[in-house]
Every structure is written in structure tokens, then in C-alpha cells.
N, C-alpha and C positions, 0 to 999 in steps of 0.2 A: 336715486331709485328707491321707491317706497317699499319697505318690507312689511308684509302682513303676517302677523303672528296669530296662529290659531291655537286656542287653548283646548287641551284635551277635555272631552266630556267628563263631567264629574260622575263618580259611581253613586248609584242610589244608596242612601244610608239604610243599613239594616237595623230595624228597631230592636231595642233591647228586650229580651223576653220578660214577660211579666210573671214573676215567680210567686207562689203562695207566700203569705207572711211567715216570717221566721220567728221561731220561739226564742224569747229572750233567755239569757244565761248560757251555760255551758263553759267548758274549759278550753284553753289553747290546744290545738291539735286533736284533743279527744272529743271536744264538742259536748254533746249530751250523753256520751256512751256510758259513763259511769252510772249516771242516774238511770239510764235504760237498763243496765245490767241489774241494778239493785231493786228498782220498782218501776218497771215499764208501764204499768197501768196508771200510776200516779203522774208519770211524765205525759202519756198520751191524753189522759183526762184533762190535765192542765192545758195542753195544746188546744184541745177542743173548746174548753171554757173560754180561753183568751182569744182564739182566732177562728173558731167555727169549723166547718167541715173539712177545710184543707189547711194544713200547717206544715211548715218545713222545720225539721229538727236536724241538728248537725251531728253527723257521725264521722268517724275516722276515714278520710279518703273520699267521702261522698256525702251528699245530702239525702235525707229520706223524707218523703211527703206522707204525712199521716192522713188517711182518708176515712173520715167518720161521717155518720149520718146516712139516711137511707139512700139518697141519690148518689153520694160519693161511693158508698159501698157497692151499689149496683154497677157503677162504672168500673170499680176495681175488679169485680168478678166476671164482668162481661167484656172487658177489653180484649182486643184481638191478640192472639199469640204471636202475631207479627210484630207487635208493638212492645210487648213485655216478655220476659223470660223467667220461667220458674227454675230452669236449670242453673242460671247464674246466681239466683237467690239462694238455692239450696244445694250448693256444691258440697257442703259437708256431708250430704247423704250418699254421694257417689261412691266413696270407699266401702260403704256398707251394702248398698243395693247392687253396685257393679257398673261398670262402663256400659253404656247403651241401654240402661234399665231405667224406667220411670223418668225422673226429672232429667236424666242425662241423655235420653233419647230425643230425637226430633219429634215435635208435637204430633205428627200423624202416627208415628210408631208408638209413641206413649199412649195415644188414644186406643190403638189396637191392643197393646199390652193390658191396659186396664179393662178393656172389653172382654179379655179372657175370663175375668172374674164373674161376668154375667152368668156364664154357664155354671159356675161354682155356687151361685146364689139362687138357682132355680128351686122350685117348690120341693121337689124330692130331696134335694140336698139340704134345704133348710130344716126339713123334718129330722134328718139324721143329726144335724148340728144341735137342734133343740133337745133331742134325747140325750146327746152327749153332755150338754150343759146341765141337764137335770141329774144325770147319773154322777157327774163330777161333784155337784153340790151335796148330794146325799153322802157320797164317800168321804169327802173332805170334812164336812161338819160333824159326821158321826164320830170323829176322833176327838172332838172337843169334850172337856169335862162338863159337868152340870153348871158350873159357874167359873168365872175367871176374868182375866184382863188380857186383851189382845191389842196389838198395833195394827190398825185397819189398813194402813198403807202397805205393810208387809203382807197381810193376809190377801189384800187385793192382787198384788203382784204375783204372789205364789200361785194362787188359785187360777188366775187368768193365764199363767204359763201352762197349766194343765189343760184348760179348756181350749186354748189357742193351738197347742201342739196336737191335740186330738183332732180338731177341725181341719188343721192344715195338713198334717202328716199321717193321720190315721190312728186307729185304736191300738194297733200292735206297737207303733212307735211310742204312744203314750204309756202303754203298759211297761215298756222297757226303759222309760224315761229315768235318767239318772241326774245327779247333780251337775253333770258336764253340760247338759243343754242350757240350764239356767245360768251356769258360769259363763258359757260362750256368749249368751245374750247380754249379760251384765258387762262383759268386756267390750262388746260392740257398742253398747249404750254409753259406756264411759268415754267413748271417743267423740261424743256429741257435746262440744263445749264451745265457749265463746271463741277460743282459738281456731276451732274447726271451721267457723264461719269465714275466717280471713285466710287461713292457710291449712287446709285439711290434710295435706300430704307431707307435712314436716315430720322428720324422723324422731318424734318424741316417744317416750316409753308407752304412753297411753295409746298413741296411734299405731305403734307396732303391735301391741296387744289386740287392738281392734282388728287389724289386718289379719293376724294369725287366727283369731277367733272366727273371722268370716271364712277363711280358707278351710278350717275344720268343719264349719257348718255345711259348706258346699260338699265336703266329703261324706258327711252323714246323710245328706239329702240324696246325693248321687248313689249311695249304697242302696237306699230304698228304691230308687228308680231302677237300678240294675236288677235288684232282687225281683221286682214285680214283672219286669220284662222277661227275665229268664224263666220265671215260674208261670207266666201268663195270667197272673192275678190282677184283679181290678179293685181299687179302693173306692170308698165313698167319702172323698175328702177333696180339698182344694188342689192337692198335689196331683191327683188323678185328672182333674180338669185341665191342668196345665200340661200334663203329659199327653193329653188327647188333642190339645189345641194346635192350630196352625195359623200362620200369618196369611194375609190375603194372597200373597204370591205362592202359597202352598208350602212354604218352609216350616218344618217343625221347630219347636223351641229347643235350644241347647240346654244341657244340664246346668250350665252357669246361668242362663236366662231363667230357667225354672227356679233355681235357688234364689236368684236376685228378686224375682217377683214374690216368692214366698216370704222373703225377708221384708219386702216392701209392705205387704199386707199385715205381717206380724207387727212391724213397728207402728203401722197406722192403727192397728186394732188392739194388740195386747196391752200396751202400756196405757192407752187411752181408757180402756175398759177398767184396768186396775185402778187408775186414779179416780175415775168416776165412781167405782165401787166404794172407795174409801170415803169420798165426800158424801155419798148417799147415806152411809152408816152414821156419819157425824151429824148430818142435818136431821135425820130421823130420831137420833138420840136426843137431839135438842128440841124436838117437836112431837112429844108423845100424843098430843091430841090428833095429829095427822095419822100417826101409826094406827090409832083406833079406826080411822076411816079405811085404811088400807086393809086391815084385818077383816073388817066387815065385807069388803069387796071379795077377798079370798074365800071367806065362808059362804057368801051367796053363790059364788062361782063353783066351788068344789064340793060343798056340802060335806059328806063324810068321806069323800074320796081322798086318797093320798097321792094317787098317780096323776102327774101333769101330762098334758099333751100340747102339741104346737098350737092347736085351736084355743086352748086355755090361755096360753101366753099371749095370744093376740086379742084376748077378750078381757084385758085388765086396764081400762082407761085411766083409773086413778094412779096405778103404779106407773103407767106410761107417762102420765103427766108429771109424776114425781121425778122421774129420770130426766125428763126435759127441763124441769125447774133446777135440778142439780147442775145440769149442763149449762143452763143460762147463768147461774150464780158463780159457777167454778169451771169454766171451760178448760180442758187440759192444754189446748193451744191458745196462747193469749195474743199472739201476733202472727199474721200471715204476710208473706213478702213476695214481691216481684221486683226484677230489675228492668228498668226502662231501656229499651234498645232503639226505639224510634220516638222522636219528639211527638207529643200530643197535647191537646188543650182540653181543659174541662173547667167549668165553673168560673170562666173568665180569666183563668190562669194558664200559663204555659208550663208543661212538665217536661224537662229536658232529658234527653238520652244520657245514660250513665248514672242517673239518680235512682234511688229505690223508692218504691211505694209500699206503704204498710196499711193493713186493715186489722182491726183488733176486735175479736169476738167479745171480750170482756167489756171494753168501752161501749160497744154496741148494745150489749145486754143490760147495761145500766142507764140507758137513755130513758128518762121518765116519760117522754112524749110517746114512746112505744110501749114501755113496760112500767106502768104506774107503780109507785112505791117500790123501786127496784131493789132496795136493800132488804125487803121483806120476803121470807120464804113463803110462797103461795102457789102451790101446784095448780090450783083452780084456774090460774090465768091461761093454762093450756087446755082447758076443757070447755065444752059448750056452756053458755053461749059466748064466752069471752074470746077464746082461740087467738090470743095475741100474736102468736107466731105466724098465723096464716094471714093476718091483716097486713103484714109486711114481710114477705118471704126473704128479704135481704137484711133483716134485722136479727133474727135468731140464726146464728151462723157458727155453731160449735164445730160443724163438719164442713164449713165452707158453704158456697152457694153457686148457682148457675151450673155451667157445664163441668166445672171442677169440683162440684160437691162430692164428698167422699161416698162412694157407692156402698161402703160397709156400714152405713148408718143403721140399716135394718138388722144386720148381723150383730152389731154392738148392743143395740137396744134389746134385742131378743135375749142375748146372753145375760144382760143385767136384770131383765125381768125374771129369768129362770133362777138366778142366784138369790135375788131378794124375795121372790115368792117363797122359797124354802126358808130363808131366815125369818121372815115375818111370821110364818106359821110355827116356828120352832124356838125362837129366842127373843128375849127382851134385851135392850141395850140402854145404857146411860152414860153420859160423859164422864171422863176422868179428869181431863185438862180443864183449866179455867177458860181457855179460849183456843180456837183453832184458826190458824192463818195460813195463806198460801206461801209456798216456798219458791221464790222466783229464781233461785240458783239453778233449777233444772230446766231443760228444754221443754219438757211436758210438766206442767205446773200442778203438783199435788200438795197435800197438806204438810206443813212444816213439822218436823219431828220434835217431840214425840206426839203421836196422834192416836192415843190409846182410848179404848172404850171398855167398859165393864159389861160383861154379858151374863145372862142366867137362862138356862134351858127352861122352857115353859112347862115341860113335863119331863120327869126324870128319865135319863137314858136307860133303855132296857139292857140289862146285862144278862146274857144267856150263858149259863155255866155248862161246861162239858159234862155229859152224864158220867 
């Protein structure tokens, strides 16, 4: 009897994914992590120079695909939230913002939460904020002597604590502001470290201080909410906008949600503005020829007036271009991240789930094909007729791009224009240090210490003696 043997049908072979080219170098287990910590810009710039728009770098436990160039960055900012996760990339922020807030919320809820700030940025509110910025500048700098030396990083952080607290929590809170608020903010910020990226909930001393500071901050904000509701008062600040807001299903925000969203906008705005304030001072001190241009703009706009208005702040194209150029050369956020949750393909390569994708504002801002002579300080690149940022909207990205672009961009730029309009009209600055370099040890990259400038008041401070 003949036996017939049937062979099982062979399974179709699954092609190996075609991954972006891998950057050479790195250490066992750590990969490129140490180089990324010490100088992420040099690492990502080398990746682009050697391998183009897409390059894989090795990080502990995963790969990261660096996406640079106009098309790759457009993909990064436009990719569906179904395919990538901000929450997984920014888990270190959850202990500060809170569970279910911002990155920790499902994308539709996060979109609703960020939408609450649209009301806080309407015209009437912006007018109130602008006046607050102007008043804070006058009060703060009136305490300076006629000449001296200041650390611009410290000045920027202190001053923007005052402007931020006033805009977020109101004039009364700002008037009662003690060292506690700044200390709480510093304790929360100290919890943003390389360790927090990997294990944000470890019981370390820094993380315990972070959690204690957040709990106290919620107490302070809740006290203001309770006080306003009991007295029936209405504020002209972002807190009031959140107190009045409701989700689409009609639910009002809890006090923890209000606190978390205020902390979200504070971390997004305060430190970013403080860092940019300090770099603006450094670059202007190094380029007095451009300061003359800015002062001519101030004189033409204001004449003999001392009072600034919101309309004035919006009519300073040279100062606006200056701040854009500062943000191009020294963006506070040097890398933006997403975690891939569904495989996708781009540029002829496969991007597997579980990997990270990076976009770098700094690398983008120094691409000579978009920004000619990128090492040169040149604010006119953002003015007519050049408008280099508008020719490729995915290239100038200090605030991100696409639907995830930070909505606080107008708020931040308005604040910086108010502060520097006052300084340009009242002070001269010159460098103290031989050079000023970025400090990549911080999450938000400011100038390395010391970053001192020498200042001199342009007209002597008036001292009015008591009769």
C-alpha cells in the first residue's frame, strides 16, 4: 500500500523591518545615553550629518529615531496620536501636573484641557496681562542701582515668577507672594532629571520634595478658589478662566485639575520665558549695533510717552524679530519626544513600536538650507522681505508645530517684548564673561553659570526724598 505524505504549507516569510541607519559608536547597555546627556545637540547634529533626515541612536532599553529636516519634522508633528504617545514620552511630568492632566490624559481630554486656555488668551485678558507685565518691569527694575553687575539667568527666573504668578493667580496673590512660592516651584523643578525620565516615582529625596511641593501648591491654589467662591469675586487671570470652564459633558473642573493645568502652563511658560529673557540680554550686549536699531524703533513708536499699551507691544517688529532670533539660536527645549505605539513607515524606513522618535528645535534652527549663516545673530531674517520662518513653518519650532504647537506663544512673546522694551529704554548692557554657552544639564536649556552682564542706567534714578 502506497502512503502519500502531504507536507504542511510553508508559512509566508515576514520581511525584516528596514530600520533607519544606526549611528556609530555608543557604549554597551548605555548606547549613546552619556553623550546625549552631555551634549545632545552635538550628537543629533552628527547623526544628521552622517545619515540624513532619519537616524537611529541607541538609548538604554530602546532605540530613538532622530527626525530632522523639513519633511521628517512635518511627519513628527503631524503624525496621528493613535500611532505615537506623548504621555509615554513625558511620564516625568505626571507627578507635577497630576494624574489625568495634560500628557497623562487621553488625547481627546488633553485637547479639551488645553482648549480651556483659549478663553484665558482672549483679547480682554491679554490686555490685562500686558499691563501686568509692564507694571512688573517698572517695579522690578526701579530697585536697581544706577550701575552694577547682575546674573541674567537669576534675574529672568525671578522676574518671570512675578509676571507668571500675577497672570495665573491674580494681582492679590502676587502682592502676597513670599519666598514660599518660588521655593515650591524650585522643589518641583528639581524633580525633573534624567532619572525622572526612566523612573519618576522612585522614593528618592528629590522626588519626595517634588511631591510635597506639589501638594502644598494645590493647597495654595485651592485656598484662592474657595475664597473667590465664598466672596463671589471674579478675577482677571487664568485661574478664573479655569474656574469658569466645563468639559463637553458639562462637568466642572476639580480643584486638583485646576491646579494641575495651572502648573502645566506655568512650567510651559515661566521657565521658558526666563531662559529666553537671559539669552536676549546676552545677545544684545554682544551686538550693540542692533541695540541702536531697537532703540530707534522704541523712539519712533513712543516719542515722549513713557506709558506702554498692548497696541504698542504689538507694533514692535524689530523687537519681535529679535526675540524670534534668540529663540532660533537658543531654544529652551532642545529635543521633543514621542513614543511609538503603532508601527509606521516614513522615508523608505520602518519605525517600530516601542521605539522613541526625537525632533530637535536646535538642530532644525541651524540648518543652513533654511536659515543661511545660522551661527550669525541676524534678527532681520524674521522681517520683510526675508521671513525665513514663514517659508518653512516646520523649521522654526521653539514652541513645536502643527496641532501640538504651544498656544502660549503669543503670551510668552508679549511678556518678553514688555520686559525688553523697558530695559532698552532705560539701561545699557555689556558682557562680563569671555563667552556664554548653553548648559545641557537642565531640562530647559539656559546659559551656563556664571552669565553676568554689567549694566548702567541711561539716566540717573530719581530719588525723591521725604519732606
